[in-house]
ZAMARGU-4260 file (C-alpha; in steps of 0.2 Angstrom, whole numbers, plus 5000, padded with zeros to 4 digits):
<rodrens>
0) 5295/4747/4607 | 5295/4748/4591 | 5312/4743/4577 | 5315/4762/4577 | 5317/4767/4593
5) 5331/4749/4595 | 5340/4755/4580 | 5341/4774/4590 | 5350/4766/4604 | 5360/4754/4598
10) 5381/4761/4599 | 5389/4763/4582 | 5402/4750/4579 | 5417/4763/4584 | 5410/4768/4596
15) 5421/4760/4609 | 5434/4768/4599 | 5432/4784/4602 | 5427/4780/4621 | 5445/4775/4624
20) 5453/4789/4614 | 5443/4802/4625 | 5447/4794/4641 | 5465/4789/4640 | 5472/4805/4645
25) 5463/4806/4660 | 5466/4787/4662 | 5485/4790/4660 | 5486/4806/4671 | 5478/4796/4683
30) 5487/4781/4684 | 5504/4792/4684 | 5501/4801/4698 | 5498/4787/4709 | 5513/4780/4703
35) 5526/4777/4717 | 5543/4787/4717 | 5557/4779/4722 | 5566/4788/4738 | 5583/4792/4735
40) 5598/4798/4750 | 5612/4806/4743 | 5625/4802/4758 | 5627/4821/4766 | 5649/4815/4771
45) 5651/4813/4751 | 5644/4829/4749 | 5655/4835/4761 | 5670/4826/4756 | 5668/4830/4737
50) 5666/4849/4742 | 5682/4847/4752 | 5693/4837/4741 | 5689/4850/4726 | 5696/4865/4738
55) 5711/4855/4743 | 5713/4851/4724 | 5712/4871/4719 | 5728/4870/4734 | 5736/4860/4724
60) 5736/4868/4709 | 5738/4886/4716 | 5755/4878/4725 | 5761/4873/4709 | 5756/4892/4700
65) 5765/4899/4713 | 5781/4888/4710 | 5782/4895/4691 | 5782/4914/4700 | 5794/4911/4712
70) 5809/4919/4706 | 5799/4934/4704 | 5799/4950/4714 | 5792/4946/4732 | 5776/4949/4735
75) 5771/4953/4719 | 5760/4938/4716 | 5752/4944/4733 | 5744/4957/4725 | 5737/4948/4711
80) 5731/4932/4723 | 5710/4935/4719 | 5713/4933/4700 | 5724/4919/4701 | 5711/4912/4713
85) 5698/4914/4699 | 5709/4907/4687 | 5710/4892/4694 | 5691/4889/4699 | 5689/4894/4680
90) 5698/4882/4674 | 5691/4867/4685 | 5674/4875/4680 | 5678/4874/4664 | 5685/4858/4660
95) 5672/4849/4672 | 5655/4855/4673 | 5654/4866/4656 | 5659/4848/4648 | 5645/4838/4659
100) 5661/4829/4669 | 5660/4830/4689 | 5672/4839/4697 | 5688/4831/4703 | 5681/4829/4722
105) 5662/4824/4714 | 5671/4812/4703 | 5680/4803/4719 | 5664/4803/4727 | 5654/4797/4710
110) 5644/4811/4713 | 5637/4822/4698 | 5625/4836/4694 | 5608/4832/4689 | 5594/4847/4684
115) 5581/4845/4699 | 5568/4854/4689 | 5568/4842/4675 | 5568/4825/4681 | 5553/4813/4675
120) 5547/4807/4692 | 5532/4800/4681 | 5543/4792/4668 | 5549/4776/4668 | 5561/4774/4684
125) 5573/4761/4690 | 5584/4768/4700 | 5579/4787/4705 | 5596/4793/4700 | 5590/4795/4683
130) 5589/4814/4675 | 5597/4825/4663 | 5613/4836/4669 | 5612/4855/4670 | 5607/4866/4656
135) 5620/4879/4647 | 5610/4892/4659 | 5613/4885/4675 | 5632/4880/4669 | 5634/4900/4667
140) 5626/4903/4680 | 5635/4893/4690 | 5650/4899/4684 | 5645/4918/4687 | 5641/4914/4704
145) 5656/4903/4710 | 5671/4912/4700 | 5664/4929/4696 | 5655/4932/4714 | 5670/4926/4725
150) 5681/4935/4716 | 5671/4951/4715 | 5668/4949/4734 | 5686/4947/4738 | 5692/4961/4727
155) 5679/4975/4735 | 5683/4968/4754 | 5701/4971/4750 | 5699/4990/4742 | 5686/4994/4756
160) 5699/4988/4767 | 5715/4996/4759 | 5704/5013/4757 | 5700/5012/4776 | 5681/5014/4772
165) 5677/5007/4790 | 5685/5021/4800 | 5674/5036/4806 | 5683/5049/4799 | 5682/5044/4781
170) 5668/5050/4770 | 5648/5048/4777 | 5646/5037/4757 | 5661/5028/4761 | 5655/5022/4780
175) 5640/5018/4774 | 5646/5007/4759 | 5655/4997/4774 | 5641/4994/4785 | 5632/4989/4767
180) 5647/4976/4762 | 5645/4971/4784 | 5629/4969/4783 | 5628/4959/4766 | 5640/4949/4774
185) 5631/4946/4789 | 5616/4940/4781 | 5623/4930/4770 | 5631/4920/4781 | 5613/4919/4793
190) 5609/4911/4774 | 5623/4898/4773 | 5619/4892/4792 | 5601/4890/4789 | 5603/4881/4773
195) 5617/4870/4781 | 5604/4864/4795 | 5592/4861/4780 | 5605/4851/4770 | 5608/4840/4786
200) 5589/4836/4786 | 5585/4834/4769 | 5602/4830/4760 | 5598/4842/4746 | 5610/4857/4741
205) 5624/4859/4752 | 5625/4877/4749 | 5614/4892/4743 | 5620/4892/4724 | 5617/4875/4720
210) 5599/4877/4728 | 5598/4892/4717 | 5599/4884/4703 | 5591/4868/4710 | 5608/4857/4705
215) 5607/4841/4716 | 5623/4829/4719 | 5616/4810/4713 | 5627/4796/4712 | 5633/4794/4695
220) 5634/4776/4697 | 5621/4767/4705 | 5632/4750/4708 | 5646/4757/4715 | 5650/4754/4734
225) 5655/4766/4748 | 5675/4764/4751 | 5677/4773/4766 | 5696/4772/4773 | 5699/4777/4793
230) 5715/4773/4793 | 5721/4790/4792 | 5709/4798/4803 | 5715/4786/4817 | 5733/4792/4815
235) 5728/4809/4815 | 5718/4807/4830 | 5730/4796/4840 | 5744/4812/4834 | 5733/4824/4841
240) 5729/4815/4859 | 5748/4812/4862 | 5752/4832/4856 | 5740/4838/4870 | 5746/4828/4883
245) 5762/4833/4879 | 5760/4851/4877 | 5750/4847/4895 | 5765/4838/4905 | 5781/4847/4898
250) 5778/4864/4907 | 5774/4856/4922 | 5793/4847/4924 | 5807/4852/4927 | 5822/4848/4915
255) 5835/4850/4930 | 5827/4836/4939 | 5827/4824/4927 | 5846/4828/4924 | 5851/4823/4940
260) 5841/4807/4941 | 5848/4802/4926 | 5867/4808/4928 | 5872/4791/4939 | 5867/4782/4924
265) 5874/4789/4913 | 5891/4781/4900 | 5906/4789/4903 | 5908/4794/4924 | 5925/4801/4921
270) 5920/4813/4907 | 5905/4820/4915 | 5915/4823/4931 | 5927/4833/4922 | 5912/4844/4912
275) 5903/4848/4929 | 5920/4856/4933 | 5917/4868/4919 | 5899/4868/4914 | 5885/4876/4923
280) 5876/4862/4935 | 5858/4869/4930 | 5861/4870/4911 | 5876/4857/4907 | 5882/4873/4897
285) 5899/4883/4895 | 5892/4900/4906 | 5892/4914/4894 | 5894/4925/4911 | 5902/4915/4923
290) 5897/4919/4941 | 5904/4908/4958 | 5890/4902/4971 | 5897/4908/4990 | 5903/4897/5001
295) 5905/4882/4990 | 5915/4893/4972 | 5905/4883/4962 | 5903/4891/4943 | 5886/4896/4938
300) 5879/4905/4924 | 5872/4920/4932 | 5854/4920/4923 | 5853/4901/4931 | 5859/4907/4946
305) 5850/4921/4950 | 5833/4913/4943 | 5836/4897/4954 | 5839/4913/4969 | 5824/4921/4965
310) 5814/4905/4964 | 5818/4899/4981 | 5819/4904/4998 | 5833/4892/5000 | 5843/4888/4986
315) 5856/4874/4990 | 5871/4872/4975 | 5867/4857/4964 | 5884/4849/4967 | 5887/4849/4984
320) 5869/4853/4992 | 5876/4868/5001 | 5866/4884/5005 | 5872/4897/4993 | 5872/4915/5002
325) 5882/4926/4991 | 5886/4926/4971 | 5902/4934/4966 | 5907/4936/4948 | 5921/4923/4941
330) 5938/4929/4941 | 5940/4940/4959 | 5928/4956/4954 | 5914/4955/4963 | 5896/4962/4954
335) 5894/4975/4966 | 5875/4978/4957 | 5871/4958/4960 | 5882/4956/4977 | 5865/4962/4987
340) 5859/4945/4981 | 5863/4938/4999 | 5855/4926/5015 | 5842/4914/5007 | 5842/4904/5023
</rodrens>
């Protein structure tokens, strides 16, 4: 092999630098594409609780604002209720999302909004919660959808209901607009239900607005522990079960039977005996329309005696246990219309 051919095949001194710069982008893209991405899971309960807390916060602010107009004409504030709700929602958006701060509910649940489109999954990842907040366009569209959209829809529904667009006697154009509104509402509810199912599976985007804007809720601080108190929930469950049991049993109980059972254990028997002579044995009150039960001559309320005689084939006097055969107006005047209530034996 000649010397000239050896010199021709020998690489230059900077050949390795040129090769390194040539293959460096490909090597970086290959390594970054195979870099492990930390999967994060945001609690679905926290996200739902944050939405509920935001609603309750709006209700509290609305209650305080309504008290300011308490001395105004009744019913006047009801006409401007959609504007009031929109104003409160705008205030919450202005001092939370617009200034890159979480809403009251999100702040209590340690959540913040993150722009999912700009998340650098190939960069330096430590916790998986990194990522910028919402852009200005996302914030504006969020306000337009939540505040403006809800206000326009509420006003449109109230206006269509007041104008009675749904009646068949209205103009065809109004009738078609009413049908269109109902269809749009049905489609929105169906889409919201589908988004709820997807949210329960993936844990991302709890409503359609967040999904359209790609605004995801993530933890603001990765080191904060979840503090859940079940004390209030337990009290609420116990009270609900107890109230349902009372609602089930109270209609089945006979109050007069319990009064008769507890009467021997009363403290002042002398006063009770004197009260028995002047009060109705059934309701224990002074009769407004007094009637006498025959033949025992005990005084009853007309409605108490009439209902007991109508309910039982043989009604016995609550005081002397004598079967009642007739009823007579107190004072010696017989009620001719109701004197036919005889012979229950």
